[in-house]
N, C-alpha and C positions, 0 to 999 in steps of 0.2 A: 325395268318397271317403272312407273311414274312415281315422283316424288310425293309422298303425303304431305298436305298443307300444314305447316308450322305456323303457330301463333304464340308469342312471348307475352308474358304479363310482368309488369313492373309497377309497383303501387307503394304507398305509404300504410296500406290497410292493416299491416301486422296480420298474425293468424289466429288471434283468439276469437274472433268473429266470423260471421257468415259471408262476409263480403266478397273475399276470393273465390268462394265455392259459386257463390249467386253468378258471377261473371262467367266461371267456367261452364256453367249450367246453361247459359244463354247460347255459348258458343258449342257446345257438344250437342244441344238440341237441335242447332241449324247445320253444322257441320261434323258429324259424329266420328268421321274419320280422322279429324283434325290433330295433330300432335301438340299439346299444352305444355308448354316449357314457363315455369317459373323463375324468371331472373331475380327478382328479389321483391320481397313485401315488407323488408324490414327498413324502406327508406325512411328517415325521421319526419314525422308527420309535418307536412307542407312545406319541406325543405326541396324546392324546386332545382338547386343547384347539384345537390346529392343524387337526384333523381336523373337528371339530365346526365351526368357523369356515368351511370349505371346504361342508360341508353346508349350512350356511344361504345361504350365496351360491347354490348350485346350486338350492336350492329356490324362491329367487326369481326365477331363470331359467327354469326349465323349465314346461312346459303341466301344466294339470290331467291327473292319471292318470299321471303319470311314477312308476315304481320307483326308489327311490334305495338300492342296496346298499353300505353302508359298512364297511369291516373296519380298525379300528384298535383292536387285541383283545389287550393285554397278559396278559388273564385268560382266554385261551382253554384250554377243556378244563377249567376250573374249574365251580364252582357259580352262577357269574354268568348272569344270565337274559339270553336274547334277545328283542330286542323288535321289533314290527310299530308303528310310529307314523303314524298318520293326521294330517297336519299340511298347510296351506296347499294342500289338494284333492290332495294327493300322499302317497306312501307311503315310509317310510323303514324299511329293515330293517338292525339295526344291533345290536350287543352293550350289554348296559346298564351302561355305565362312565362315563356322562356325555358321550358324543357328542353327544347331542340338546341338550345344554344351550343354546347360543347359540340355535339356531332355536326351541327351545320358548319362549325368553324375548324373541324378536324378532319371532316371526310371530304370526299369528292363533291362538286357542287350538286344542290337539290334542288327541288321544286316544291313550294309550298300551297297547298289549296285549302280554302275555308270550306269546311265539312257544314255544308248546308242541311243535309237529312236530318229528320227528326221523327221519331214514331208518333203515334197520335196522343200519349200523354204519358211523356217521359217524367221521371221524378226530378224535383228542383236539388236535391241532395245527392243524386246518385247516377250521374251522366256514365261513369265506368259500366255499370249494367245494362242502361237503358239506349245508351246512345253509342259508345264506344264500342261494346263487345259485339251488338248486332252488326254494326258498321264493318267489323274486321270480316264477319262471317259473310256479307254481301262481297266485300272487296276480294275475299278469296274466290267466290262463285264467279265474279264477273269484274276483274280490275278496271274495264273501260266503263263501267256502270257510269253515265253520268251525274246521277244524284251524289256521286262521291267525288266527284271532281268539280267544286265549285269554282270560283274566280281565283287565280294565281293571286297571292299575296305576299308581302313580306312579313315573316314571323317575327313576334316580339323577342329580342334577344338580350341576354342579360350582359352587365357591362364586365366579361370576361373573356379574355381572348390568350391563345398561347403565345409565350413569350417570343420576342425577336431573337435574333442570332445573337450570342454574346452578351445576354441581359446583365445589366448592373444590378437589377433587383426584380425578384418575382413574387409569387403569393402561394400560400397553401389552397388548394381547391377541394379537397377531398380529406378525412380521416377514415380509414377503413377499419374493419372489426378486430384488427390487429393493433391499431393505435399508428398505423404507419401514415406519415401526411404526404399527399401525394401533391405536387405543385403544377403549376400551368408551364412547366418547362419541359418542351420536347425534347429527346436525346440528341437530334441533330443540332439543336440551338447551343449546345455547351461541347461541342466538339471542335479541334483545330481552330485556336487552343483551347483546352480544358482548362476550367476555372483552378487556380492553385488552391484558393481556400473558399468553403462556403461557409456562411454565418447565420444562424438563427437562433432565436431567443437569447442573445448574448453568450451564445456558444460557438466555437470556431469547430468545424468539422472536419476540416482538412481537404483533401481534393475528393472528386468523385469516386467511389470504390465500385468493384466489379461484384462481391456478394457480401454477404451479411458476415460471413468467416472472416473476412478481411480486417475486422477489429475484434477486441475483446469483448467477452461476454459482459453484457451491461452498457457499452459504451455506444454511443450514437453515430451515425454516419448518413452520408448521402449516396444514392446510388439509383440506378436507373431501373425503376419497375416493370413488371409485365404489361403495365399499360403503354410502355414507350417514353413514359414521362419521369422526371427526376423525382424521386421520393427521399423523405427523412424518416429514418428507422431508428430502432434501438436494437442491437443483438439481442434476441432472448428476450425481450422487453416491448414495452409498450411507450412508442415514441412522444404520442400526445400527452400521456399522464406524466412521463418522467421529463419532458420539457415545458410542458404547460401549453401545449401547440392547439390551437384552433383555426378553424376555416378562415382565411383573410390575413394570416400572419404573414408577416413580411420576410423575405430572404435575401441576402446580398451576395455579391460574388467578387472575389479579386483575381485578376487574371496574371 
């Protein structure tokens, strides 16, 4: 059987207003057979880095041909570009404000195009509904449609990169629902040799652990999480709250 089209939605809209449903209405009115998947609508408002972290994880999880609609758009209605990014054998439609950064730097090489298609009278404040959702439907109907592949462009990228091998220091790039602090350190960057001691927030965490159970209840630790990145956690607790961690905080390594 042919695979039904998949569209994912990642936004900072929350779930108390109608915005997500309005985007879904546009998609289902044009491609009623589509499977719509909510990645998250809990991105903190205007937090482009957090939205981009979710995009990278979604791209790793979904099959080829998936279309990802991503709306964290503090510049909506301005002259900022809208992008179609072909990456990891999938498509991302998003504003050109750095949302694609983490996926662009962590996954295989991609190609970004300026999405120049516009409907007759788009809202100046809701491009997710009026531009990105219909463009996603068009892309599923005809991936080669010329109006969906404008000029190739270099996307705007945030000043965040995966840490190099055996880094002396790194930084927190995401705090999840549990208070775990994900860093920009890929697992492969801290092997052979692995650091003897990791320090953050004036705390020594010792070496990289394998599981939460490797320390006592309430104790902090560093381990590689499901993202393939080094994380700072507290067993059965909230590392961000317990250690006062925030995005941008630095950690250091002794080898």
